[in-house]
C-alpha positions as CSV (number, residue, x, y, z in Angstrom):
1,M,0.0,0.0,0.0
2,K,1.3,3.4,-0.9
3,R,2.3,5.9,1.8
4,A,-0.3,8.4,0.5
5,D,-3.1,5.8,0.8
6,I,-2.0,4.9,4.4
7,M,-2.0,8.6,5.4
8,E,-5.5,9.0,3.9
9,M,-6.7,6.0,5.7
10,N,-5.4,7.4,9.0
11,V,-7.3,10.6,8.4
12,H,-10.5,8.6,8.3
13,L,-9.7,6.5,11.4
14,D,-8.2,9.1,13.7
15,Y,-10.6,12.1,13.4
16,Q,-13.2,11.0,15.9
17,D,-11.8,12.8,19.0
18,D,-9.9,15.6,17.3
19,I,-10.9,19.0,18.6
20,L,-12.3,21.5,16.1
21,D,-9.8,24.0,14.9
22,I,-10.2,27.7,15.6
23,S,-9.7,28.7,12.0
24,L,-12.8,28.4,9.8
25,K,-10.6,27.6,6.8
26,K,-8.8,24.7,8.6
27,K,-12.1,23.4,9.9
28,L,-13.6,23.3,6.3
29,E,-10.4,21.7,4.9
30,R,-10.4,19.0,7.5
31,L,-14.1,18.2,7.1
32,K,-13.6,18.0,3.3
33,Q,-10.7,15.7,3.9
34,I,-12.6,13.5,6.3
35,T,-15.6,13.2,3.9
36,S,-13.4,12.9,0.8
37,E,-15.2,15.9,-0.5
38,S,-18.4,13.9,-0.9
39,S,-20.9,15.5,-3.3
40,D,-23.7,15.5,-0.8
41,L,-21.8,17.6,1.7
42,L,-23.2,21.2,1.3
43,I,-21.1,24.1,2.6
44,N,-22.6,27.6,2.7
45,E,-20.1,30.2,3.8
46,V,-21.7,33.5,4.9
47,D,-20.9,36.5,7.1
48,I,-23.2,36.8,10.1
49,A,-23.0,39.9,12.3
50,G,-19.5,40.5,11.1
51,V,-18.2,36.9,11.7
52,K,-17.2,34.5,8.9
53,T,-19.3,31.4,9.3
54,A,-20.3,28.3,7.4
55,L,-23.6,26.3,7.5
56,L,-23.0,22.6,6.8
57,C,-25.6,20.0,5.9
58,C,-26.1,16.8,4.0
59,E,-28.2,17.0,0.9
60,G,-31.4,15.0,1.1
61,M,-31.2,14.6,4.8
62,L,-32.9,17.8,5.9
63,S,-36.2,19.6,5.2
64,T,-35.6,22.6,3.0
65,S,-38.7,24.4,4.3
66,T,-37.8,23.7,7.9
67,V,-34.2,24.9,7.7
68,T,-35.3,28.0,5.8
69,E,-38.0,28.9,8.4
70,L,-36.1,28.0,11.6
71,V,-32.5,28.8,10.7
72,L,-31.9,30.8,7.5
73,E,-34.5,33.5,8.1
74,P,-33.5,34.2,11.7
75,L,-29.8,34.4,10.6
76,N,-30.7,36.8,7.8
77,K,-32.6,39.0,10.2
78,L,-29.6,39.1,12.5
79,N,-27.6,40.4,9.6
80,D,-30.2,43.0,8.7
81,S,-30.3,44.2,12.3
82,G,-26.7,45.7,11.9
83,M,-25.3,43.9,15.0
84,I,-21.5,43.4,15.1
85,L,-20.4,40.6,17.3
86,T,-17.3,38.5,17.9
87,A,-17.2,34.8,17.1
88,E,-17.7,33.9,20.8
89,E,-20.5,36.4,21.2
90,L,-22.3,35.2,18.1
91,M,-22.2,31.5,19.1
92,D,-23.3,32.4,22.7
93,Y,-26.1,34.6,21.3
94,L,-27.4,31.9,19.0
95,D,-27.1,29.3,21.7
96,T,-28.7,31.2,24.6
97,K,-30.8,33.9,23.1
98,K,-32.3,32.3,20.0
99,L,-34.5,29.2,19.9
100,L,-33.8,28.2,16.3
101,S,-34.8,24.5,16.8
102,V,-35.9,22.2,19.6
103,D,-33.1,19.7,19.2
104,R,-29.9,21.7,19.5
105,P,-26.8,19.5,20.3
106,K,-23.4,21.0,20.4
107,S,-20.1,19.6,19.3
108,D,-16.4,20.4,19.9
109,N,-14.8,17.6,17.9
110,Y,-14.8,16.4,14.3
111,G,-16.3,13.0,15.1
112,D,-19.5,14.4,16.6
113,T,-19.7,17.1,13.9
114,V,-19.6,14.7,11.0
115,R,-22.1,12.4,12.7
116,L,-24.5,15.3,13.2
117,I,-24.2,16.4,9.6
118,N,-24.8,12.9,8.3
119,S,-27.8,12.6,10.7
120,G,-29.7,15.5,9.0
121,F,-28.7,18.4,11.3
122,A,-27.7,21.8,10.0
123,V,-24.3,22.6,11.7
124,L,-23.0,26.1,12.1
125,I,-19.3,26.7,12.5
126,A,-17.5,30.1,12.8
127,E,-14.1,31.7,12.4
128,G,-12.3,32.1,15.8
129,N,-14.5,29.6,17.7
130,S,-13.8,25.9,18.3
131,R,-17.3,24.6,18.7
132,A,-20.2,23.8,16.4
133,L,-23.9,24.5,16.9
134,A,-26.3,22.0,15.4
135,F,-30.0,22.5,14.6
136,G,-32.5,19.6,14.2
137,V,-34.1,20.2,10.8
138,Q,-34.2,16.6,9.6
139,G,-36.5,15.9,6.7
140,Y,-35.3,12.8,4.9
141,N,-37.8,10.5,3.2
142,T,-39.2,7.8,5.4
143,R,-41.9,5.1,5.2
144,G,-45.1,6.1,6.9
145,V,-46.6,4.3,9.8
146,S,-48.6,1.3,8.5
147,E,-50.0,-2.0,9.6
148,P,-47.3,-4.7,10.3
149,T,-47.2,-7.4,7.7
150,S,-45.7,-10.1,10.0
151,E,-48.1,-9.8,13.0
152,Q,-51.7,-9.5,11.7
153,N,-54.5,-9.0,14.2
154,I,-58.3,-8.4,14.0
155,M,-59.3,-6.1,16.9
156,G,-56.0,-4.5,18.0
157,A,-54.2,-1.4,16.7
158,H,-53.2,-1.3,13.1
159,D,-50.1,0.8,13.3
160,G,-46.5,-0.6,13.3
161,F,-43.0,0.4,13.8
162,T,-41.1,2.0,10.9
163,E,-37.4,2.2,10.0
164,T,-36.9,5.5,11.8
165,V,-35.8,5.2,15.4
166,R,-37.4,8.5,16.6
167,T,-40.7,7.7,15.0
168,N,-40.6,4.3,16.9
169,M,-39.8,6.1,20.1
170,S,-42.8,8.4,19.6
171,L,-45.1,5.4,19.0
172,I,-44.1,4.0,22.3
173,R,-44.4,7.3,24.2
174,R,-47.9,7.9,22.7
175,R,-49.1,4.8,24.5
176,M,-47.0,5.1,27.6
177,K,-47.2,8.6,28.9
178,T,-45.8,7.7,32.3
179,P,-42.5,9.4,33.5
180,F,-41.3,5.9,34.4
181,L,-40.8,5.1,30.8
182,K,-37.2,5.8,29.9
183,L,-35.8,6.0,26.3
184,E,-32.0,6.0,26.2
185,L,-30.1,6.6,22.9
186,F,-26.7,5.1,22.1
187,I,-24.5,5.3,19.0
188,M,-23.2,1.9,17.9
189,G,-21.2,0.7,14.8
190,K,-17.8,2.0,13.9
191,K,-18.7,3.0,10.4
192,S,-22.5,3.2,10.4
193,H,-22.9,5.1,13.7
194,T,-26.4,3.6,14.1
195,D,-28.8,5.0,16.7
196,I,-29.9,2.3,19.2
197,C,-32.5,3.1,21.8
198,L,-33.1,1.2,25.0
199,A,-36.7,1.4,26.2
200,Y,-37.7,0.3,29.7
201,M,-39.7,1.1,32.8
202,T,-37.5,2.4,35.6
203,D,-39.9,1.1,38.3
204,R,-40.1,-2.4,36.8
205,V,-36.6,-3.2,35.6
206,P,-33.7,-3.5,38.1
207,V,-30.6,-1.3,37.5
208,K,-28.4,-4.4,37.5
209,F,-30.4,-5.9,34.6
210,I,-30.1,-2.6,32.6
211,N,-26.3,-2.5,33.2
212,R,-25.9,-6.0,32.0
213,I,-27.7,-5.2,28.8
214,K,-25.6,-2.1,28.2
215,K,-22.5,-4.1,28.8
216,S,-23.7,-6.7,26.2
217,L,-24.3,-3.9,23.7
218,K,-20.9,-2.3,24.3
219,S,-19.3,-5.6,23.6
220,M,-20.3,-5.3,20.0
221,E,-17.4,-4.3,17.7
222,L,-19.4,-4.3,14.5
223,E,-18.5,-1.9,11.8
224,T,-22.1,-1.5,10.7
225,I,-25.5,-2.4,12.0
226,L,-28.1,-2.7,9.3
227,S,-30.9,-4.7,11.1
228,S,-31.9,-6.1,14.4
229,G,-30.4,-9.5,13.4
230,Y,-26.9,-7.9,13.9
231,V,-27.7,-7.0,17.6
232,R,-29.7,-10.1,18.8
233,P,-26.7,-12.5,19.1
234,F,-25.1,-10.1,21.6
235,L,-28.3,-10.0,23.7
236,E,-28.4,-13.8,24.0
237,P,-26.0,-16.3,25.6
238,E,-22.8,-16.9,23.6
239,H,-23.7,-20.6,23.4
240,S,-27.4,-20.0,22.7
241,G,-29.9,-22.9,22.6
242,I,-32.2,-24.1,19.9
243,F,-34.9,-21.5,20.6
244,D,-34.5,-17.7,20.7
245,S,-34.2,-16.2,24.1
246,S,-34.8,-12.7,22.7
247,G,-37.9,-11.7,20.8
248,V,-38.8,-9.2,18.0
249,T,-42.0,-7.4,17.3
250,E,-43.3,-4.9,14.7
251,R,-46.2,-3.8,17.0
252,P,-45.9,-0.9,19.4
253,D,-48.8,-2.3,21.6
254,V,-47.0,-5.6,22.0
255,L,-43.7,-3.9,23.0
256,C,-45.6,-1.8,25.5
257,S,-47.1,-4.9,27.1
258,K,-43.6,-6.4,27.4
259,L,-42.2,-3.2,29.0
260,L,-45.0,-3.3,31.6
261,E,-43.9,-6.8,32.5
262,G,-40.4,-5.5,33.2
263,R,-38.6,-6.3,29.9
264,V,-36.2,-4.2,28.0
265,G,-36.8,-3.1,24.4
266,V,-33.9,-2.4,22.0
267,I,-34.9,-0.2,19.0
268,V,-32.4,-0.3,16.1
269,D,-32.5,2.6,13.6
270,G,-33.1,1.3,10.1
271,T,-35.4,-1.6,10.9
272,P,-39.0,-1.9,12.0
273,F,-38.3,-5.0,14.1
274,V,-37.8,-4.1,17.8
275,I,-36.0,-6.5,20.1
276,F,-37.2,-7.3,23.6
277,V,-35.3,-9.2,26.3
278,P,-36.0,-11.7,27.8
279,K,-38.4,-13.8,25.8
280,L,-40.2,-16.8,27.3
281,F,-41.0,-19.9,25.2
282,T,-44.7,-19.7,26.1
283,E,-45.0,-16.3,24.4
284,N,-44.7,-17.9,21.0
285,F,-48.3,-19.1,21.5
286,Q,-49.7,-15.7,22.6
287,T,-51.0,-12.8,20.4
288,M,-52.5,-9.4,21.1
289,D,-55.8,-10.7,19.8
290,D,-56.0,-13.1,22.8
291,Y,-56.7,-10.1,25.0
292,N,-59.4,-8.6,22.7
293,C,-61.8,-11.6,22.9
294,K,-63.6,-13.6,25.6
295,P,-61.3,-15.6,27.9
296,Y,-62.9,-19.0,26.9
297,Y,-62.2,-18.4,23.2
298,A,-58.7,-17.2,23.9
299,T,-58.1,-20.4,25.9
300,F,-59.4,-22.5,23.1
301,V,-57.2,-20.8,20.5
302,R,-54.2,-21.1,22.8
303,W,-54.6,-24.8,23.2
304,L,-55.2,-25.1,19.4
305,K,-51.7,-23.5,19.0
306,Y,-50.1,-25.9,21.4
307,A,-51.7,-28.8,19.4
308,A,-50.5,-27.3,16.1
309,F,-47.0,-27.0,17.4
310,F,-46.8,-30.8,18.2
311,I,-48.5,-31.8,15.0
312,S,-46.2,-29.6,12.9
313,L,-43.1,-30.9,14.6
314,L,-43.9,-34.6,15.1
315,L,-46.6,-35.8,12.7
316,P,-44.3,-36.7,9.7
317,G,-41.8,-38.5,12.0
318,V,-44.5,-40.3,14.0
319,Y,-46.3,-41.4,10.9
320,T,-43.1,-42.8,9.3
321,A,-42.0,-44.5,12.6
322,I,-45.4,-46.2,13.0
323,A,-45.6,-47.2,9.4
324,I,-42.1,-48.7,9.3
325,H,-41.5,-50.0,12.8
326,H,-44.9,-50.2,14.6
327,P,-47.6,-51.1,12.1
328,A,-49.6,-52.7,14.9
329,F,-50.7,-49.2,16.0
330,F,-52.9,-48.9,12.9
331,N,-56.3,-50.7,12.9
332,K,-56.8,-53.2,10.1
333,T,-58.8,-50.9,7.8
334,L,-56.3,-48.1,8.0
335,L,-53.4,-50.4,7.6
336,M,-54.8,-51.9,4.4
337,M,-55.4,-48.4,3.0
338,L,-51.8,-47.4,3.7
339,V,-50.4,-50.7,2.2
340,E,-52.5,-50.2,-0.9
341,A,-51.3,-46.6,-1.3
342,E,-47.6,-47.4,-0.7
343,K,-47.2,-50.7,-2.6
344,N,-46.7,-49.0,-6.0
345,A,-44.5,-46.2,-4.6
346,P,-40.9,-46.7,-5.9
347,L,-39.3,-45.0,-2.9
348,S,-39.1,-45.9,0.8
349,L,-41.3,-44.0,3.3
350,I,-38.5,-42.0,4.8
351,T,-37.0,-41.0,1.4
352,E,-40.5,-40.1,0.2
353,S,-41.1,-37.9,3.2
354,I,-37.8,-36.1,2.9
355,I,-38.4,-35.4,-0.8
356,V,-41.9,-34.0,-0.2
357,L,-40.6,-31.8,2.7
358,L,-37.7,-30.5,0.6
359,M,-40.0,-29.8,-2.3
360,Y,-42.2,-27.7,0.1
361,E,-39.2,-25.8,1.4
362,V,-37.9,-25.0,-2.1
363,I,-41.4,-23.8,-3.2
364,R,-41.8,-21.6,-0.1
365,E,-38.3,-20.1,-0.5
366,A,-39.0,-19.4,-4.2
367,G,-42.3,-17.8,-3.3
368,I,-40.7,-15.5,-0.7
369,R,-37.7,-14.4,-2.7
370,L,-39.4,-13.8,-6.1
371,P,-41.4,-10.6,-6.8
372,E,-44.8,-10.6,-5.3
373,A,-46.6,-10.9,-8.7
374,V,-44.6,-14.0,-9.6
375,G,-44.4,-15.6,-6.1
376,G,-48.1,-16.4,-6.1
377,A,-47.9,-18.1,-9.5
378,V,-45.0,-20.3,-8.3
379,S,-47.1,-21.6,-5.4
380,I,-50.1,-22.3,-7.7
381,V,-47.9,-24.1,-10.3
382,S,-46.0,-26.1,-7.7
383,G,-48.9,-27.0,-5.6
384,L,-51.4,-27.9,-8.3
385,I,-49.4,-29.2,-11.2
386,I,-46.3,-30.7,-9.6
387,G,-48.1,-32.1,-6.6
388,D,-50.9,-33.6,-8.6
389,A,-48.5,-35.0,-11.2
390,A,-46.4,-36.6,-8.4
391,V,-49.4,-38.4,-6.9
392,D,-50.9,-39.5,-10.3
393,S,-47.6,-40.9,-11.4
394,G,-47.2,-42.9,-8.2
395,L,-43.9,-41.2,-7.2
396,I,-45.5,-39.9,-4.0
397,S,-48.4,-41.6,-2.1
398,T,-51.5,-39.7,-1.2
399,P,-51.3,-40.5,2.6
400,M,-47.8,-39.2,2.7
401,L,-48.7,-36.0,0.9
402,T,-51.6,-35.5,3.2
403,V,-49.5,-36.0,6.3
404,I,-46.9,-33.5,5.1
405,A,-49.6,-30.9,4.2
406,I,-51.2,-31.1,7.6
407,S,-47.8,-30.7,9.3
408,V,-46.8,-27.7,7.2
409,V,-50.2,-25.9,7.6
410,S,-50.1,-26.5,11.3
411,G,-46.8,-24.7,11.4
412,F,-48.4,-21.6,10.0
413,V,-50.3,-21.1,13.2
414,I,-47.1,-20.3,15.2
415,P,-44.8,-18.4,12.8
416,D,-42.4,-17.3,15.6
417,L,-41.2,-21.0,15.8
418,D,-41.0,-21.5,12.1
419,H,-37.2,-21.9,11.9
420,P,-36.7,-24.5,14.7
421,I,-39.8,-26.4,13.5
422,T,-38.5,-26.6,10.0
423,V,-35.1,-28.1,11.0
424,F,-36.4,-30.4,13.7
425,R,-39.2,-31.7,11.6
426,F,-36.5,-33.2,9.4
427,L,-34.6,-34.5,12.4
428,F,-37.7,-36.2,13.9
429,L,-38.5,-37.7,10.5
430,I,-35.0,-39.2,10.2
431,A,-35.0,-40.4,13.9
432,G,-38.4,-42.0,13.5
433,G,-37.6,-43.7,10.2
434,I,-34.4,-45.2,11.6
435,W,-35.2,-46.0,15.2
436,G,-39.0,-45.8,15.3
437,L,-40.8,-44.2,18.3
438,Y,-37.7,-44.8,20.5
439,G,-35.7,-42.4,18.2
440,I,-38.5,-39.8,18.4
441,S,-38.7,-40.0,22.2
442,L,-34.9,-39.8,22.5
443,L,-34.7,-36.7,20.2
444,G,-37.7,-35.2,22.0
445,S,-35.9,-35.6,25.4
446,V,-32.8,-33.8,24.0
447,L,-35.1,-31.0,22.8
448,L,-36.9,-30.8,26.2
449,F,-33.6,-30.8,28.1
450,N,-32.3,-27.9,26.0
451,L,-35.5,-26.0,26.6
452,C,-35.3,-26.5,30.4
453,A,-31.6,-25.6,30.5
454,A,-31.8,-22.5,28.3
455,D,-31.7,-19.1,30.0
456,N,-30.9,-15.5,29.2
457,Y,-29.7,-13.0,31.9
458,E,-30.7,-15.6,34.5
459,F,-34.3,-15.8,33.1
460,L,-35.2,-19.4,32.3
461,L,-36.6,-19.8,28.8
462,L,-39.3,-22.3,29.9
463,S,-40.5,-20.3,32.9
464,P,-43.1,-20.4,34.4
465,V,-43.7,-24.0,33.3
466,S,-40.3,-25.1,34.5
467,P,-39.8,-24.4,37.3
468,F,-43.5,-24.6,37.7
469,K,-45.3,-21.5,39.1
470,R,-49.0,-22.1,39.6
471,S,-49.8,-18.4,40.0
472,S,-48.6,-17.7,36.4
473,M,-50.6,-20.5,34.8
474,R,-53.7,-18.3,34.4
475,D,-52.1,-16.7,31.3
476,I,-50.3,-19.8,30.1
477,I,-52.7,-22.8,30.2
478,T,-55.8,-20.5,30.2
479,R,-56.4,-16.8,29.8
480,V,-58.3,-15.2,32.7
481,G,-60.3,-12.0,32.4
482,F,-58.9,-8.6,33.1
483,R,-60.8,-8.2,36.4
484,K,-58.4,-10.9,37.8
485,M,-55.3,-9.8,35.8
486,Q,-55.5,-6.1,36.8
487,S,-54.3,-6.7,40.3
488,S,-51.5,-9.1,39.6
489,G,-48.7,-6.6,39.0
490,F,-46.7,-9.3,37.2
491,T,-43.1,-8.7,36.1
492,V,-40.7,-11.2,34.7
493,E,-38.3,-10.5,37.6
494,Q,-40.7,-12.8,39.6
495,L,-39.7,-15.7,37.3
496,K,-35.9,-15.1,37.6
497,Q,-34.0,-18.2,38.6
498,R,-32.6,-18.0,42.1
């Protein structure tokens, strides 16, 4: 590497804590050097009250009308007034006597100055002064608040988080007007300087828990953070288990309910998926609609989800295990039907099952990744034409196709567990095909042991089922009415392992 290239690289790496120069010319030269004279850096040099100044901003990141009304017009009026000030007097006057914007951070180093410019602030620097005044006039294009696509509901709210961290903070604050709600901003990512916000209730979350989460976040040495998936591994144990011990949601009402239970939300700028810690396994079977209907119906739906989980996970494996190793479990009529269906199939049951499941996963992945207009056509062609042709040709038996279809559709009921179900469905199928029901029970024991042992920040993943807490079962096994729930004052700290 050439010496000039090394020097240029050092300029980009070592500017963070460098104090702003007194000279306006040197400040501008250094900022141009740091930004490599990027085309979107706008520099407007102008004399204000007899002082040479420059207003810096990033094109496309601020509102032209807002900066004109709040910043440019007051500065022009100051010039028209005929006042003559020194650089120090001018900066003090604008800082203490003029309310040019509500958000007015200050900076005395190049690192903060560049970050403010790239965040949509208008930054004013002056000759003879080593600080910069920033004015919050952001106006970049953002996606509007709309209904989440991944967490549909019938009777709940229909607004969802967006990609802008401050919009997401306002959606939470609008629902939780209590002063106990604290929103704490951090800057993470060596290159991206991504805003990350911690949201928690100060009266529900112990200080020790907050400090541990902050320590986990500070352990990140990522250059850039583009989504919540970059952050989640640092909020879970290093040797994490099979199931996630941190959750994500696109719904502000869901996050607020988690905060009331003493959890901590982590909002990452640039993604609508907000992380909350800790997550319990039983929450995969709960939705906000459960609390908008009668308790008896919510209880029925919840048990339906539990049944769907076991059907989706175990049905292909159990069917294969019984058909190969334990045919006596079938009655005579059913057994003869299965024999008739399978006798012409050229493949073994386990091979047939794996092929059908792999076909489904390929079709689903194609439908997700292709454009929306084409994705639907792929599902229709694959389901109707390929599936029908496979059965008619005798390559796949009808009972096997039915079993796989029931298993796959059952998995749609609990989308939060889609990833582990997809992998373990194959594993249970292989274990059942090779070792029968003994193999399924052995693998099931491994899965259960992993669930019981998994924890995050000393919160057991399977709480309150293991260890069993009878008082918490009223929102696990059943869903009691709000008249009984309103006096509970439940927080996850009560479930913490001792």
